[in-house]
N, C-alpha and C positions, 0 to 999 in steps of 0.2 A: 646572210646565212650563218655567219659566225655568231651573231647575237643569239640566234635561236638555239645553237648548240651549247652555249655557255652554261645554262642551268643543268643540262644533262652532264656536262663535264664536272660541274660543281658537285652534283649528287654523287658521282663516282669518286671524286676526290674526298668528299666527306665520309663516304662508306669506307674507303681505303684508310683514311686517317683514323677512324674509330677502330677498325680492325687492327691497324698497326699499334695503336695505343693499348688496346686490349692485350695483344700478344706481348708487347713490351712489359706491361704490368704483370701478366702471369709469369713471363720469363724471369723478371726481376724477383718476384716472390719465390719462384722455384730456386733460383740461384741462392737467395738468402736462406731458404729452408735446407737446400742441399749442403751448402757450406756449413750452416749451423749444426745439422745432423752429423755430418762427417766429423766436425771438430769435437762435438760432444761425445761421440762414440770413441774416437781416438783418445780423448781425455779420460774416459772411463777405463780404457785398456791400459793407458799409462799409469793410472791410479792403481790398478790391480798389480802392475809390475812393481811399483814402489812399495805397496803393501807386502808383497812377497819378499822384497829386499829387507824391509823392516823386521819381518818375522824371522828371517835368517839371522840378522844381527842380534835380535833379542835371544834367539836360540843358542847362538855360538859365543855370546859375550863372555861366559864364565867357563868355557871349555878350554882344555889344554890341547892346542893344535900344533904341537911342536914337530910332529912327524907327518909325512904323507899318509901313513896308515891311519893316524888319528883323525885327519881331515876327511879321509874316505869314510871312516866309520861314522863320523858326525854327520856327513852329508847324507849317508844312507838312513840314519835315524830321523833326520829332518824331513826327508822326502816321504818316509813311511808315515810320518805324523801329518802330512799335508793332503791326505786322501779326500778331504771335503772340498778342495778346490776343483774348478772345472777341469774336465779331462783334457780340454784343448790347451791348457796352460802347461808349458814345457819348462822344466827347471833342470839346469845342468851345472854341476860344480866341477870345474877343471882343477885338478890337483897337480901342482908342480912336482914332477918326479914320480907321479903315480897315475892311476887310471881315472878317467872322468866318471862321475856318477850322475845318472840322469833319471828323471821320472818316466822317460819313454826311451828304453834302450834301442828299440827298432829304429825310431826316428833318428836317434843319435848316430847309429851305424850308417844309415843312409846319408845323413848330412856329412859325416866324415868322408865317405866315398865321393859324394858330389863335390865337396870343396877341394879334394885332391885332384879330381879330373877336370874341374872347371877353371876357366880363366878369371872368373869373377873374384874380387878381392874381399867381398863382404858376404857374410853368412852368419848362421847362428853361432858358429865357433870362432869366427874371425871379426865379428862386429866390434867396433871401437868402444871404449868406455862411454857410458851414457846411454841414452835411448835413441835408437835408429830404426829404420825400416829396412829389412833385409829379406832376400828370398831364402826359403828353407825347403829342403827336400820333403816331398809328400805333404807339405802344409801350405805351400804358396808363400805369399808375403806375410811377414810377421813383424810385430813391434818387438824389438829385442832390447833388453836392458842388460848391460854388462858393467859389473863393478868389481874392483879387486878385493881379494880376501887377504887380510894382513894379520900377522901374529907377532907382537912385540916389535913392531916397526919393519917387519920383513914380509914381502908378498909371498904367500904360500899357495895361492890359487886364484881362480876367478869364478864369480857367481854370474851365471847367464840365465835370464828368464825370458821366455818368448811367448807371445800370445798371438794367434793368427788374426789377420784383418778380415777374415771371412764375414763376420757380422757387419762390418763397415761396407764391404763390397755388396753384400746382399741388400743392405738398406739403400745403398746408392742405386742399385739396379731397380729396386722397387720404386724409388722416387722417380727414376727416369721413365719407367713404364707409366706411372701415375701422371707424370708431366705430359707425356705424349697424349694420353687420353684426355686430360684436362685441357691442354692447349687446343686439341681438335674440337672439343665441345665448345670451348670459349670462342674459337674462331668462327664456328658456325653461328653461335648466338650473336657474336659481334657483327658479323656480316648481315644477318637478318635484321638485327636492331638498327644497324647503320643504314640499311636501305630504307627502312621505315622512317627513321628520324631524318635522314638526308632528304627523303621525298617530302616530308612535312615541312622542313626548313626551307627547301628550295622551291616549294610550290609558289609562294608569292614572287620569288625571283623569276620563275618561268613565266608567270603572268606579266611581270614588268618587262621581260624580254619580248613577249608578244606585242606589248604596247609599243616598245621601242621599234620593233620591226614595222608596225603599222605607221608610226610617226615617220620612219624612213621612207615609207611608201606614200606619204603625204596625207595620211588620215589623222586628224587632230581631235576627233570627237571621242575616240575610245579612251577609257580610263583603267588604271590598274585596280581600282576599287579598294575597299578598306583592308588593311593588313593586320598583323597582330597588334593588339592594343599597346603593348609595351615592347621596347627594344628597337634596335637600329633599323630592322626591316620595316616595321610599322612607320617609323619616322621617314624612311626613304620612300615608301609607298605614298604617304600623304604629301611629301614634298614633290614627288613626281606628278601627282594629280594637280596640285596647286600650280606647279610650273606649266602644265598643259593647259589649265584654265587660262592662265595669263597669256600663254602663247596663242591660244585660240582667239582670245579677245584681241590680242595685238595684231594677229594676221587679219582678223575681221575688220579692225579699224584701218589697217593698211589697205585692204581691198576697197573698203568704202572710200578712204581718202583718195586713192588713185582714181577710182571711178568718178567721184565728185570733182576732184581737181581737173580731170580730163574734160568733164562736162563744163565746168566753170571757165576753163581756158578756151574750149571750143567755141563757146557762144561769142565772146568778144572778138576772137580771131575771125569768126565767120562774118561778123558785122564789119570789122575793119576791112576784110577782103572785099565785101560788097561795096563799101564806101569808096575804096580805092578804085574799083572798076567804074563806079559812077563818076568819080572825080576825073578819071582818064577820058571819059566821054563828054564831060561838061565843058562848054565853051564860054559861058557867061562868067566874067571875072568875079562878080558878087557871089554867085552861087558856088564858085570854086573856093572863095574865101570862107563861106559858111561851112562847106563840106570839109575843108581843111581843119577848121576849129573843132567840128564834131569829131573828126578823126583823132585829133590831139587829145580830146577828152577821153575817147575810148582807149587810147594808148596810156593815158594817166591811170585809168581804171585797171588796165592790164598790169601796169607797173606796180600799183598798190597790191594787186592780187599776188603777183610774184614775190613782192616784198613780204607779204604776210606768210606765204608758203615757206620762204627762207627763214623767217622768224620761228615758225614751228619746227623746221628742220634743225635749227640751232638749239632749240629747247630739247629736242630728242637727243642731240649730241652732247648736251650738258655744257654748251658754250654760250649761253644766252645772256648772262648778266656779268657785270663788272662792278661789284659792290664797293661803296665807300661811304664816308660819313655825310649825311644829308641834313642840312639845316631846315627844319620843318616850317619855320616862319617864311623863309624864302620860297620853299616848295609850294606852300599853299597860296602865297601871294601871286606866284606865277599862274597857278590854277585860277585864282579869282579874276585875273586879267583875261584869261582865255575863255572863261565860261560864256560870255556874251556872244562869242564867235560861233557857238554851236547852234544858235537859233533864238527866236524870240520866245523865251521861256522865263518863268519866274525862278531864277537861280538863287539859292540861299546856301551860304557856306559857313560852317562852324568849325574853324581850324583848331589845332592844338600846337603848343610850342614844344620845343625839345629837339632831339636829334634821332635819326634812324639810320641804321647800317643797311644800305641797299644801293641799288642802281637807280639814280634819279631819272635818267632818260626812260628806262623801261617802266618804272612805276608811273611816270607821267603818261606813258602809252597806255597803261592799265586804266587809269582814271579817265583818259580821253575815250577809250573804247566803251567803258561802262557808262559814262555820261552821254556819249553819242547814242548808245542803245536806249537810255532813258528818254532822250529827246525824240528818238524815232517812235516811241510808244506814247507820246503825249501830244496833244494838240497845241497850237499856238496859244501862248498865254498860260499853258500848264505849269505846274510847279515841279522843280527838281531840287532836292535837298542833298547836300554833301556834308556829312557830319563826321568829325574825327575825335577820338579820345584815347588816352593811354590806360592800360590796365596790366599790371604785373609784368612789365618789361615787354609788352606787346602793344602794337598800334592797331586800333580798330577804325576802319573807315567804312561808313555806310553811304550808299547812293540810293535815294528813294525817289520815286516819281508818282504822279497822280494819274497815270494811265489806266488802261483796262485790266492790268494785272496779267499773271501767267497761270495757265491751267495747272493744276497739281501734278498731272502726269508729265508735264514739260519742264518742271523745275530743275531737274538734273540734266535733261537733254539739251538745255539751252547752251551748255558749254561744249557740246560736241561740234566737231568741225563741219562746216557747211550746213548746219542745222538752221532751219527757218521755222518760225511759228506759223501755225495754220490759222484758220478763221477764228476770229475772236481775239487773237493776239498776233495779228499779222506783223511781219517784220518788213520794213521797207528798205530797199537799197542794200548795198553791201553784198559780200559773198558768204556771209555766215561764219566768218573767221574771227571777228573781233573778240567775242567772249572766250573762244577757245584760246586765243593768244593771251588774253588777260589771265586765264587760269594757269597757263604754262608759265607765265612770268611770276605770278604769285607763288606757285609751287616751287619754282626755281629758287625763290628766296626762303623757302622753308615755311611758307604760310599756307593759308587756305582761303578759298572764296566760295560763297554759296548764295543761292537765290532764295528769297522768301516772298510769298505773295498770297493774297486772297483775291480771287477773281472779282473784278469790279472795284477794287480798293487799292490799285497800284501795285508796284513791285519794289522790293528792296534788295540790293546786292551788298552783302557784308564781306569786307576784305579784312583779314587778320594777318599781321606781319610781325615777325620777331625782330629783336634788335633795337627796341625803342628805349630811349633814355630821356626822362623829362627835363634833365638839365640842359640849358642852352649850350650851343657850341661856343667854345672859347676862341675868340678871334685874336690872333697874334699880330702885333704891329710889325710892319715890314722893317 
């Protein structure tokens, strides 16, 4: 059940991820815009304050400000000349030993009262030199510039210029409202798009999850089907289907193997049981001797069958061969001596010299099985040719016979386990494992084996093995 829920969980996670990424992107853009706008507006306000300071210094540069009255008069004339500035801009000239002069007398009086009654140490009239942010009566937060006024090296007053931060606060509030609206719309769009995209992306995964659930239930015929042509999901879908094809074939071969093996073992066991029962009732010594010999032959057949099954099991486990250097002159000479033992046939051997990296015992078993198969399909006196030659680091061995040949539809099936040819190409004796074992051994060496035939013109088995070296083996003196 967990496998079935996985794609739905993945779709939710993809939707959530898209929504989170969208929110983070919008929030990041908002923070950058919010910070940039605030900084830009504050910079504009501070620039206005510095301009006001510059105008004052230019205005008072050549004035005689030796007395408080002179400073008060100069401040009044300066403020009277600044009517073109924004009304929100507040300018205060504090006169040492005199009265402060301001562009907004009402705000100045309210600020003096507030600062006297408040515990706060920063305001329009108490802000330190430089530019700071301070609370101001009736105006809220203001950017305040405070600079000393000096005459002939003596401080005679202080210039204070304040500009409310109301435009900054209004811009910030507007940005926040816009952000709430935008983030809401972006979230709705992101969730809708996320659901659609996540559903599209996870559809093949849901299909593969259903396939996995079917496999878990024992159904191997279902397939995930074609996925996207490009990307990891398409590769995964194709790999899953190819894996299922191989598994289905493997399980089919396993079922057939178990069924055929059971049948092949049951027959000799039944015969042996019957012969043992007859032997138990037999009183004649000669008959008992003949029955015992027949029983031993059956046991030998059974032993060979079990040995063949173990050989195929070793091939499946990858423990079939123990390769080493083979002297081909000795290898083919041993085969030449053994060929007459297979029957009365016209054997012709064309060997090749050199060395081969392989398992000599297993390769001998391959040639024995293939030659035995050729002998089984030829009459007495028929011809069997074994020809070898090297080509590009590979050894090619062909075994041809003059028998009736193999039907075209049987050329590949002859290597299947327990397969026997039908009429017109009947196979005599054996359990049908010889060629299957030959193919397992050849493939374990990294080679290949194939059958070629034209009906009525015999059959040829071609064996190709890697690791061939035409140079003879160097024999070292003891």
